N, C-alpha and C positions, 0 to 999 in steps of 0.2 A: 486378872481383868479388872476384878472389883478394886483392888489397889489402886490400878492405873486409872480408873474413872476417878476414885475418890482424890487422886493428886490433881486430875483435870478441874474438879469441880472446886478443890481448894485453891487454885493457880486464877480460875475465872474470878472467885469471890475477893481476891487481892486485886486483880485488874480492874473490875467494876469500879469501885470507886474513885480511883485513878480516871477512868476513862469519864466518870461523871465530872470530875474536877475539871477536865479539859474545858468544858463548855464555859465561855467566858461570860463574867458577870458584868454587866453594865452597871454603875451608879450613876442611879437618877435623883435629884432634887427638885421636890416639887413644894408647891404651898398645898397645906392641908385642904381639903374639901370635895365635894364631888364631882368637880370637873377634872379628877383624876380616874373617871369611871371607866374609860376607853382603856388604860393600864390595867386596871383591875380586871377588866373583861378578857383581855390578852393573857394576862398570867393566870387566870381562873380555867380559861378554856385552852391553854397550852400553846398558844399562838407565839410566844414568844421562843418559848423551847422549840416549837417546830420549824423557826427560823434561826437557830442556832445560837442563841442566846437566854442568860439568866438576867431578868431585871431586878435590882434590889431599890425601893423607894426608901428616901430620907425626907421627913417633912421638915421644912424651913421654918424658924421664928420671922423671918422677914427677906426682904429683897436684898438688903445690903450683908447680910450672911450668905445668902445664896448666890449672888454674884461674884463676891471675894473669893469663896471657895471653889467655884466653876473656875474662875480665871487663873487660880493658883494650883488648880489641878487635884483638888481633893475629891470632885465630883466629876463625872465625864458629859453627862448631858441635863440639862436643866429645862423643865417646864416653866417657862417664865413670860412675862410681860416683855414683847419685842421692844418697847421704849428702852427697858433695861439693857438690852444689848445695844443699842444705837447710842443710849447715853454713856455706857461705859466705852466704847469703841471711840466717841468723840471727846473723851477727856471731861465729861460732865457728871460722870456716875458720884454717888453719894459716899461710897465706901474707899478709904484708902486702899490701894492694892500693891503688892510687891514685884509684881511683873506688868509689862506690857499687855494690856487686853488683847486677843486675837480671836476674837468671839465671832461666830458665824451661825445663822438660822438656817436650820435644814427642813424643817417643816412647820405646817400651819396648825392652830388646834382652836382656835373659837374666836368669837367677836368681842371678846372680852366679859360678857356676860355681867356688865357693870350697872348696878342698882344704887342708886341714892337713897338710902334708908335714915329715917330720923326717928327720934324719940316720939312716943305718943302724942306730946303736946305741941310738936312741930309739923302742921299738914300743909304748908306752902313755903315757897322759897323765902317771901318776906318774913316768914317766921323764925330764921336762922339769922337774921341781923343780932349783932352784938352776941353771937353763940361761937362755941368752939366746935369744928369737925376735925376728925382724925384721918391721916393718910399713912402709908407704910414708909415712905421716904418722901423727903420734901421737895426733891427735885428729880426724881425718876418713877418708873413705874407709871401710877393712875393720878399722881397729884395734878398732873397739867389737865388732864379730862375732868377731874372736879372742877378745877378752877374754872374752866370755860363752860361748864354745865350752871356754875353759879351765876357766871358772869351773863349767860343767855337767861337766866330765871330773874335777871333783875339788879342783882347784887353788886357792890362794887368791893375792891381788895381790901377796902377798911370797914366794911361791915362785919366781916367774919374774922376768924382766927385759925389757921391750920395748926394741928398738934401731932406730932409722929408717935404713932402708938403701935408700928410692926406690921407685920401679915395679917390676912383678910381673917384668920382664926382669932388673933389676939384684938383686932378691931371688933369684932364682932361680939366678942364677951365684953369689951368696955361698952360698947353700945347697949347690950343689955343690962349692964349695969348702971346705963344712963349717965356714964362719967361725961360722956360729950353729948353734943346734939345730933349729931348725923356721920355718915361715912359713906364711902363707894364700898358695896359688898359684892362679891362674885357668886352669882347664882350657883347652888340653890340656898346659898344663906339669908336670902330675903324670904324664903318660905316660913321657915320658923319665926322669923321676926314679924312677919305679918299675922302670924297666928296668935302673937303676943300682943297684937295692938300696936306694934310699930308703923309707920307709914312710907310706902314707897311713893317718893315725889317723880323719879324719871329714870328712864334707861338711856345708856349713852348712846345706843344704838339709834334710837330716837333724835337724838340731837345732831348726832353726826353722819347718820346715814348708813357710811362704811366706817368701821375702825377694826384694826387688828389687833387683837388681845393676845392670849396665851400662844407661844410657838414654842418648839423645839429647838434649843441653841446648844452648841458645845463649841470646845477651840477648834480653830483649823486645823492645827497639827495633830489633835488626837484624831480628827475625822479622818485625815490622810492616814494616819497610821491603822486605824480601825474600820477602815471603809465598810469590810463584809459584817462587822458587828453592827454598825449604825445603819446599813441598809436592813439587816435583820430585825432591828429595833423598829424601824419606821412601817416595815411591813406587818410585824406583830400588831404595833398600834393601829394602823388601819384595819388589821382583820378584827380587832376588838370592837370597833367603830361598826364595822359590817354588822357584827354579830348584836350589838345593841340596836342598830337600825331595823332588824329583823323583826317583824310585829310579833313572830309568835314565840320570840323570847322576851316579851316584856315581862312577865311574871318572874322568871330567874334572872332577869337583869335588875328588877326593883329589890329581889331578895339579895341579889349580890351588893346593891347600894347599901343595905341597911346591915349586910354583914360588915362592911367597913365603916357605916357611920350608925351604930347600933341605938343613938339617941331619937333617932327620925323614926317616927310612927309609921305605919304604913300608908296612911292617907298623905303626910307630907311628903313620903317618899314617891308618890304616885304623883304628885303636883310636879316634884323635882323632874320625874321622868318627861312628863309632858314639855317643861322649860328646856332643858338641855337636849333633849330629842328632838325639839319641833323642827318640821323639816326644812322650814326656811331661815329659822333664826337660832337654831340649835349648833351642835359641834358642826365644825366643817366636816362637810359629809365624807371626804377623802383626805382629811388632814391637809387640805391644800391651804395656800395663801392667798388672801385678798390683797391684789395690789394697790387696788384704791383705799384699802383701809390700811395700808403700809404709809401711803401718801398723806393721810389723816393724821398719822403717828407723828411723821416728818414735820408737817405743819405747825403741828400743835409745840413740837420741841423747838422749831425754828421761832416760835412765837414766845415760849416762856424759858427755853433753857438758857444757861448762863455757863461761860461766856457766849453770847450772842453768835449763832452760826446758821447761815441759812444752807437747808438740808432738803436735797431734792432727789436725790438718787437711792432707789429701793435697794439696788442690785449690790451696792457697797456691802451690805449686810446679810446678803441673801446668797446660799450656795444650793440650787434645787439638783445638782447633779444627782446626789444620793438618793432625794426624793425620786426622780426620775426613774433610776436603776430599780427601787424598790417598787416602782408600780409597773415596770417592765416597758418604758417609753424611751 
């Protein structure tokens, strides 16, 4: 009997790793920053695992690397600006790709959390005249948002210069060294910047009213072939959001934030909590998509994108069937 029991235990020991290995891993490429909080929460609380998936995060140096490698199949899902999806779909992407883009947006994320932050000596839009500002890519992402904000701030194209500097982390570090005069940062990067004397000139959401920022995007072919995993990812993400928005979880949520961003002080992490989890202006409460905000993105790309294309139909870039399945709709 003892011998049989030992053999059974040995067999289970062999089978257990194999069973674990069967849980599919979704390769997700993201921009580095606190806006990944719902994913961290879903990982920490086991919500992805509960929905049958593992999630492996890779930070991207910039949108060009992110979109090229998503399109060409190195990654399965990207948390990226919806403008990037539209740009590459319409042949206006900045990075050359080896295959025809077949991208689709499957869930929302936030309103962009876009803040125009400038060096300490620039306190007004007028102070940016003759100065350089940085962007991730010149023709995708949030470059058009910055141009429109500067225009509404009274500046002409000839009043400033835009310089490519990569993703938000690279631009933040560039700004801290005062290599350039300003940039659009994604919250909560403005929090440590302001603590060091840098200035917040404005927020995109105040200028536009509605703006769709980060979304979950993938390839249509991958989504079709991995429907169960994609639905599981969305469910896990939304569960992470739910956990964050529970008031009783504030302290462990801030602890999780600092675990992933250890340079953040408790005070700055608490401020980040107030910004990112604001009931009206924080993360999209259920990772839904603001269609009015998508139309804002389309209007900006119609105005600034090259070659010029009039873009009006949000449905061309979005498939909510996976989201609806995840939400039981």
